C-alpha positions in Angstrom: 8.1 24.9 -17.5 7.7 26.0 -13.7 4.9 23.4 -13.2 7.1 20.6 -14.9 10.1 21.4 -12.6 7.9 21.4 -9.6 6.2 18.3 -10.2 9.4 16.4 -11.6 11.4 17.6 -8.3 8.5 16.5 -6.2 9.1 12.9 -7.5 12.9 12.9 -8.3 14.0 14.4 -4.9 12.2 11.7 -2.7 13.5 9.0 -5.0 17.1 10.3 -4.9 17.1 10.6 -1.0 15.4 7.2 -0.5 17.8 5.5 -2.9 20.7 7.0 -1.1 19.3 6.0 2.3 18.0 2.8 1.3 21.1 0.8 1.0 21.4 -0.4 4.7 17.6 -0.9 4.8 17.8 -3.1 1.6 20.6 -5.1 3.0 18.8 -5.7 6.2 15.5 -6.3 4.6 17.5 -8.6 2.0 19.3 -10.7 4.5 16.2 -11.0 6.8 14.0 -12.3 3.9 16.8 -14.8 3.1 16.9 -15.9 6.7 13.0 -16.4 6.8 12.9 -18.3 3.5 15.4 -20.7 4.9 13.7 -21.1 8.3 10.4 -21.1 6.2 11.6 -24.7 4.7 11.7 -26.1 8.2 8.3 -24.4 9.1 6.5 -25.8 6.0 8.0 -29.2 6.6 7.0 -28.9 10.4 3.6 -28.2 9.5 3.1 -30.9 7.2 4.9 -33.4 9.5 2.8 -32.3 12.2 -0.5 -33.0 10.2 0.8 -36.5 9.2 1.9 -37.4 12.8 -1.6 -36.5 14.1 -2.7 -38.9 11.5 -0.8 -41.6 12.4 -1.8 -41.1 16.2 -5.4 -41.2 15.2 -4.7 -44.6 13.6 -3.4 -45.9 16.7 -6.0 -44.6 18.9 -8.7 -46.1 16.6 -6.7 -49.5 16.7 -6.0 -49.5 12.8 -2.5 -51.0 14.0 -0.6 -52.2 16.9 3.1 -52.9 17.2 2.9 -56.4 16.8 0.9 -56.3 13.6 3.9 -55.4 11.3 2.0 -56.1 8.0 -0.6 -53.6 8.9 2.2 -51.1 10.0 4.1 -51.5 6.9 0.9 -51.0 4.7 0.2 -47.8 6.6 3.6 -46.3 7.2 5.5 -47.1 3.9 3.3 -44.6 1.6 4.2 -41.8 4.1 7.7 -41.6 3.0 6.6 -41.0 -0.6 4.5 -38.0 0.8 7.0 -36.3 3.1 10.1 -36.1 1.1 12.1 -34.9 4.3 10.9 -37.9 6.4 13.8 -40.2 7.3 12.3 -42.6 9.8 9.1 -43.6 11.8 9.1 -45.2 15.4 6.2 -46.6 17.3 7.0 -47.6 20.9 5.3 -48.4 24.0 5.8 -47.9 27.8 7.0 -51.5 28.0 9.9 -51.1 25.4 8.3 -52.7 22.5 9.1 -50.9 19.2 8.8 -50.7 15.7 10.9 -48.7 13.5 11.0 -48.0 9.7 13.6 -45.8 7.9 15.2 -45.1 4.6 17.9 -47.6 3.5 19.4 -46.8 0.1 16.7 -47.0 -2.4 14.4 -48.9 -0.2 13.3 -49.1 3.4 14.6 -50.9 6.4 12.4 -52.0 9.4 13.2 -53.3 12.7 11.1 -54.8 15.6 11.8 -55.4 19.1 9.7 -57.5 21.3 10.4 -56.7 25.0 8.7 -59.9 26.1 11.5 -62.1 24.8 14.1 -63.2 27.2 16.8 -61.8 25.0 16.3 -58.5 23.6 16.6 -58.8 19.6 15.8 -56.7 16.8 14.2 -58.3 13.8 15.7 -56.3 10.8 14.0 -56.4 7.1 15.1 -54.8 4.1 12.5 -53.9 1.4 13.2 -52.6 -2.1 11.7 -49.4 -3.8 8.5 -51.4 -4.6 8.1 -52.5 -1.0 9.1 -56.0 -1.8 11.0 -58.0 1.0 14.6 -58.4 0.2 15.8 -60.3 3.4 15.1 -60.7 7.2 17.3 -61.4 10.1 17.5 -61.3 13.9 20.1 -59.3 15.7 20.9 -58.9 19.4 20.2 -55.2 20.2 20.6 -53.0 23.2 18.1 -50.4 21.8 15.4 -49.4 24.1 13.1 -46.6 22.9 12.4 -45.3 26.3 15.8 -44.0 26.6 15.7 -42.0 23.5 15.3 -38.1 23.6 12.0 -38.2 21.9 10.0 -40.7 24.1 9.7 -39.1 27.7 8.8 -35.6 26.2 6.0 -36.9 24.3 4.5 -38.8 27.4 4.5 -35.3 29.3 3.0 -33.2 26.6 -0.4 -33.1 24.9 0.7 -31.7 21.8 3.7 -32.7 19.5 7.1 -32.5 20.9 10.4 -31.7 19.0 13.8 -32.6 20.1 17.1 -30.6 19.8 19.4 -32.1 16.9 21.0 -35.3 18.2 22.5 -38.3 16.7 20.1 -41.2 15.6 20.8 -44.6 17.2 20.9 -46.9 14.2 22.5 -44.7 11.4 24.5 -42.2 13.7 23.2 -39.4 11.5 22.1 -36.0 13.2 18.6 -34.9 12.8 15.4 -33.9 14.8 12.5 -36.0 15.9 8.8 -35.0 16.4 6.9 -37.2 18.7 3.5 -37.6 20.0 1.6 -40.2 22.4 -1.5 -41.8 22.8 -3.2 -44.5 25.0 -4.1 -47.9 23.7 -7.7 -48.6 24.3 -7.2 -52.3 25.5 -4.9 -51.5 28.4 -4.7 -47.7 28.7 -0.9 -47.9 28.2 0.9 -44.8 26.4 2.3 -45.3 22.9 4.7 -42.9 21.4 4.8 -42.2 17.6 7.9 -40.3 16.4 9.1 -38.8 13.0 12.7 -38.5 12.3 14.1 -35.8 10.0 17.8 -35.6 9.0 19.5 -32.3 9.2 21.4 -33.1 6.0 18.3 -33.0 4.1 16.9 -29.9 5.7 20.2 -28.3 5.3 20.2 -28.9 1.6 16.6 -27.6 1.3 17.8 -24.4 3.0 20.8 -23.9 0.9 18.8 -24.2 -2.1 16.7 -21.3 -0.9 19.6 -18.8 -0.7 19.3 -16.0 -3.0 23.0 -16.2 -4.5 25.7 -18.4 -5.1 28.0 -17.0 -2.8 25.4 -17.2 0.1 26.5 -19.2 3.2 24.1 -20.9 5.6 24.8 -22.3 9.1 22.8 -24.3 11.7 24.1 -23.8 15.2 23.1 -24.5 18.8 23.2 -22.0 21.7 25.9 -24.3 23.4 28.3 -22.9 20.7 28.2 -26.1 18.5 27.9 -26.0 14.8 26.2 -28.4 12.5 28.6 -29.9 9.9 26.8 -31.9 7.1 27.8 -35.2 5.9 30.8 -35.5 3.4 32.4 -38.3 1.5 34.8 -38.7 4.4 32.9 -37.7 7.5 29.3 -38.3 9.0 27.2 -35.1 9.8 27.7 -34.0 13.4 27.6 -30.9 15.9 31.4 -29.7 16.3 32.6 -27.1 19.0 33.0 -23.7 17.4 36.5 -23.7 18.6 37.5 -26.7 16.5 35.7 -25.3 13.2 38.3 -24.4 10.6 36.4 -21.5 9.0 37.0 -18.2 10.6 33.9 -16.5 8.9 31.7 -18.8 10.8 33.5 -18.2 14.1 33.3 -14.6 13.5 29.7 -14.5 12.7 28.7 -16.4 15.8 30.9 -14.2 18.1 29.3 -11.0 16.7 25.8 -12.5 17.3 26.7 -13.9 20.8 28.4 -10.7 21.7 25.0 -8.8 21.4 23.2 -7.8 24.6 20.0 -9.3 23.4 20.3 -12.6 21.7 17.6 -13.4 19.1 16.4 -12.6 15.6 18.7 -9.9 14.2 20.6 -8.8 11.3 24.4 -7.9 11.6 27.3 -7.0 9.3 30.7 -8.2 9.7 34.0 -7.2 8.0 36.1 -10.4 7.0 39.1 -10.3 4.9 38.1 -7.0 3.3 34.5 -8.1 2.4 31.3 -7.1 4.2 29.0 -10.0 5.0 25.4 -9.5 6.3 24.2 -12.2 8.7 20.6 -13.0 9.6 19.8 -15.1 12.6 16.5 -16.8 13.2 15.5 -19.8 15.4 14.7 -23.0 14.1 12.1 -23.7 16.8 10.3 -20.5 18.1 9.2 -22.4 21.4 12.7 -23.7 22.7 14.9 -21.5 20.7 17.9 -23.6 21.1 18.9 -24.6 17.5 19.4 -21.5 15.2 20.0 -20.7 11.5 22.4 -18.2 10.3 22.3 -17.0 6.6 25.2 -15.0 5.4 25.5 -13.1 2.0 28.3 -10.9 0.8 27.2 -7.3 0.4 28.2 -7.1 -3.3 25.7 -9.8 -4.0 23.0 -7.6 -2.3 24.1 -4.5 -4.2 23.5 -6.4 -7.3 20.0 -7.2 -6.3 19.6 -3.7 -4.7 20.8 -2.2 -7.9 17.9 -4.1 -9.8 15.4 -2.7 -7.4 16.8 0.8 -7.9 16.6 0.6 -11.5 12.9 -0.4 -11.1 12.6 2.6 -8.8 14.2 4.8 -11.3 12.0 3.4 -14.1 9.1 4.3 -11.9 10.5 7.8 -11.3 11.1 8.4 -15.0 7.6 7.2 -15.8 6.2 9.5 -13.0 8.2 12.4 -14.4 6.8 11.7 -17.9 3.3 11.7 -16.4 4.3 15.0 -14.6 5.3 16.7 -18.0 2.1 15.3 -19.5 0.0 16.8 -16.8 1.8 20.1 -17.0 1.1 20.4 -20.5 -2.7 19.5 -20.0 -2.9 22.1 -17.2 -1.0 24.7 -19.3 -3.1 24.0 -22.4 -6.2 24.6 -20.4 -5.2 27.1 -17.8 -1.6 27.9 -18.3 -2.1 31.2 -20.2 -3.5 32.7 -17.1 -0.4 31.9 -15.4 2.0 33.2 -17.8 4.1 36.2 -16.8 2.7 39.0 -18.9 2.9 42.8 -18.6 -0.3 42.7 -16.4 1.5 40.9 -13.8 3.6 43.9 -13.0 0.4 45.8 -12.0 0.1 45.9 -8.3 -3.3 47.0 -7.1 -1.8 47.8 -3.7 0.6 50.2 -5.3 -1.4 51.2 -8.5 0.4 54.7 -9.0 3.8 53.2 -9.1 2.9 50.3 -11.3 1.1 52.5 -13.6 4.3 54.7 -14.0 6.3 51.7 -14.6 4.0 50.4 -17.4 4.1 53.9 -18.8 7.9 53.9 -18.8 8.2 50.5 -20.7 5.8 51.9 -23.4 3.5 50.0 -25.6 4.0 46.5 -26.8 2.3 43.1 -27.3 0.6 43.2 -23.9 0.3 46.9 -23.4 -1.8 49.6 -25.1 -2.4 53.4 -24.2 -5.7 55.2 -25.1 -6.2 58.9 -24.4 -9.9 58.5 -23.7 -12.8 56.3 -23.5 -15.4 58.1 -25.6 -14.3 61.6 -26.2 -12.6 62.7 -29.5 -10.0 65.3 -28.6 -10.0 66.8 -32.0 -13.9 67.4 -32.2 -14.4 67.8 -28.5 -17.3 65.4 -29.0 -18.0 61.6 -28.1 -17.3 59.4 -30.9 -18.0 55.7 -31.5 -14.6 55.4 -33.4 -12.9 56.2 -30.1 -14.6 53.4 -28.1 -14.2 50.9 -30.8 -10.4 51.7 -31.0 -9.8 50.5 -27.5 -12.5 47.8 -27.7 -10.3 46.3 -30.5 -7.4 46.3 -28.1 -9.5 44.6 -25.3 -10.7 41.7 -27.8 -7.2 41.4 -29.3 -5.6 40.9 -25.8 -8.4 38.3 -25.0 -7.5 36.5 -28.1 -3.8 36.2 -27.6 -1.8 36.4 -24.4 -3.9 39.0 -22.2 -2.5 42.5 -21.4 -3.1 45.8 -19.8 -5.0 48.7 -21.4 -4.3 52.3 -19.9 -7.1 54.8 -20.5 -6.4 58.2 -20.1 -2.9 57.9 -21.4 -1.5 59.2 -24.8 0.5 57.0 -27.2 3.6 58.9 -26.1 2.9 58.1 -22.6 1.5 61.4 -21.4 -1.1 61.1 -18.7 -4.2 63.2 -19.7 -6.6 61.6 -17.5 -10.1 60.4 -17.7 -11.2 63.7 -17.0 -11.4 64.4 -20.7 -14.4 62.1 -20.9 -16.3 64.3 -18.9 -18.2 61.7 -16.7 -20.3 63.0 -14.0 -18.4 60.7 -11.6 -16.4 57.4 -11.5 -19.6 55.1 -11.3 -21.0 56.6 -14.5 -17.6 55.9 -16.0 -17.4 52.4 -15.0 -21.2 51.7 -16.0 -20.5 53.1 -19.6 -17.3 50.8 -19.7 -19.5 47.7 -18.7 -22.3 48.5 -21.3 -19.7 48.9 -23.8 -18.1 45.3 -23.1 -21.6 43.9 -22.8 -22.6 45.3 -26.1 -19.4 44.7 -28.2 -17.6 41.8 -26.5 -20.2 40.0 -24.5 -21.4 39.7 -20.8 -20.1 36.1 -20.5 -16.5 37.1 -21.5 -16.6 39.9 -19.1 -15.3 37.7 -16.5 -11.8 37.9 -18.2 -11.9 41.8 -18.0 -11.4 44.0 -14.9 -11.8 47.7 -15.0 -10.4 50.2 -12.2 -9.8 53.7 -12.0 -6.8 55.1 -10.0 -5.3 58.7 -9.2 -2.0 59.3 -10.9 -0.2 62.6 -10.6 -3.4 64.5 -9.8 -5.2 62.8 -12.8 -7.2 59.5 -13.0 -6.2 56.8 -15.1 -8.4 53.7 -16.2 -6.6 50.3 -15.9 -8.2 47.6 -17.9 -6.5 44.1 -17.0 -7.4 41.5 -19.6 -6.7 37.8 -19.0 -6.4 35.3 -22.0 -9.6 33.8 -22.9 -9.9 30.1 -23.6 -12.7 30.7 -26.1 -12.6 33.0 -29.2 -13.7 36.7 -28.7 -15.2 38.3 -31.6 -15.9 42.2 -31.5 -19.4 42.9 -32.5 -20.1 46.2 -34.6 -23.3 46.9 -35.9 -24.3 43.8 -37.5 -20.9 42.3 -38.3 -18.2 40.8 -36.1 -14.5 40.9 -36.4 -11.5 38.7 -34.9 -8.5 40.5 -33.5 -5.3 39.5 -32.2 -2.1 41.4 -30.8 0.8 41.7 -33.4 3.4 43.7 -31.5 2.1 46.7 -30.2 -1.0 46.8 -32.6 -4.2 45.0 -32.8 -4.7 43.3 -36.2 -7.9 41.8 -37.5 -7.7 38.4 -39.2 -9.9 37.3 -42.0 -12.3 34.4 -41.3 -9.9 31.7 -42.9 -7.0 33.0 -41.0 -9.0 33.4 -37.7 -10.4 29.8 -37.9 -6.9 28.4 -38.3 -5.6 30.6 -35.5 -8.5 29.5 -33.3 -7.8 25.8 -34.0 -4.1 26.3 -33.2 -4.4 27.9 -29.9 -6.5 25.2 -28.4 
């Protein structure tokens, strides 16, 4: 039982402590993971877009297309929209102002081409259905100049892909971000820029779908205190100043974040109308870090999730306790009897006289036996084999039961007569005689469970035989026969063969 308690406490106490201390850590980790999942949507999209954008640049460098060859452009660019589900538009523009643009339009596509060499700047707009069949085409006056768009100049000054801040697209007025890259035409070495547009509405929807609970909120905002507001039936998507945002929860979350000494990735908790909200902040772009994502989750939703984690933790704990009990049972079955608290545990070798006197005061019992001598028959005044076998029976019985203590030189009534009655020349002769008797009648192998010592007590000498429980059966050998003894109260009883076999089987 002590072993079970110790093993169980070793498991339960740490689990209880960790469970009590884990609420804040669980909340912080939970909201941090939610924010990472949301930003991960953009990261995954950015990686895919980057690879595709690089591919289009390679097409341009190898002259697979040019801005003037719209048929080739359509064949190459139209299929990209089926591959990149967040892609909204693709632009190809050169340093002279010539441009080609294709974007999503209803269930199809819309292309527009501007030839800067024309006297009057016009855009040739063509609509295409979902199967890429031309619906109609018309030319309109246009003041669109790709060189003035926020994605053009940065692409010329960087060797790698450049990402814009969120801004309004020229044609649709929708809010999004653009990734752009440039290359040099082979024929005239003039730079050409390829750009991919991504709507924040689509990205926002993808991020919102990744939140862990129905009550979660997600916001995209800029460091200039402007919040992204998605498109509705009445309004277009746009960035609004936080001062004009009607939701106090959003303003409070931003104020707490902006009020921190070091702006950056962090987890904060705020109280709003009696509810604790956990907020996680991560940048949408780790390079420029101007646009940020905030994921907010009410604590109650996290507690529900944390409760599931705690339940799993406690199930593991209960399973561990069961294993601890099983382990304790196995240890007890194989070694536990040695650890049991028996009468021999009160014998203190450092204070033998006091211990012996206490044992005598308690009297004989299942684990205590007194014998007056080792070999001497006090009636005949001669050594007798029957005297030796009397205490050897007790030794065998102790070994077969729960162990015990045999005091030699003490009468049944508790009187200390001493081993002097055995008339040994010295203590060494006495111990040698004891050893030989154990080897002859019990067995040398089993002597490891028996310890014999002699101590002076009240001017007499007393022999103390400490017997541990044996894991293997002990038979007392007499002449050519063997007998099996167990302790039954204060006596040592011999068991017949059938009972001995059942007893041996039951104690394993």
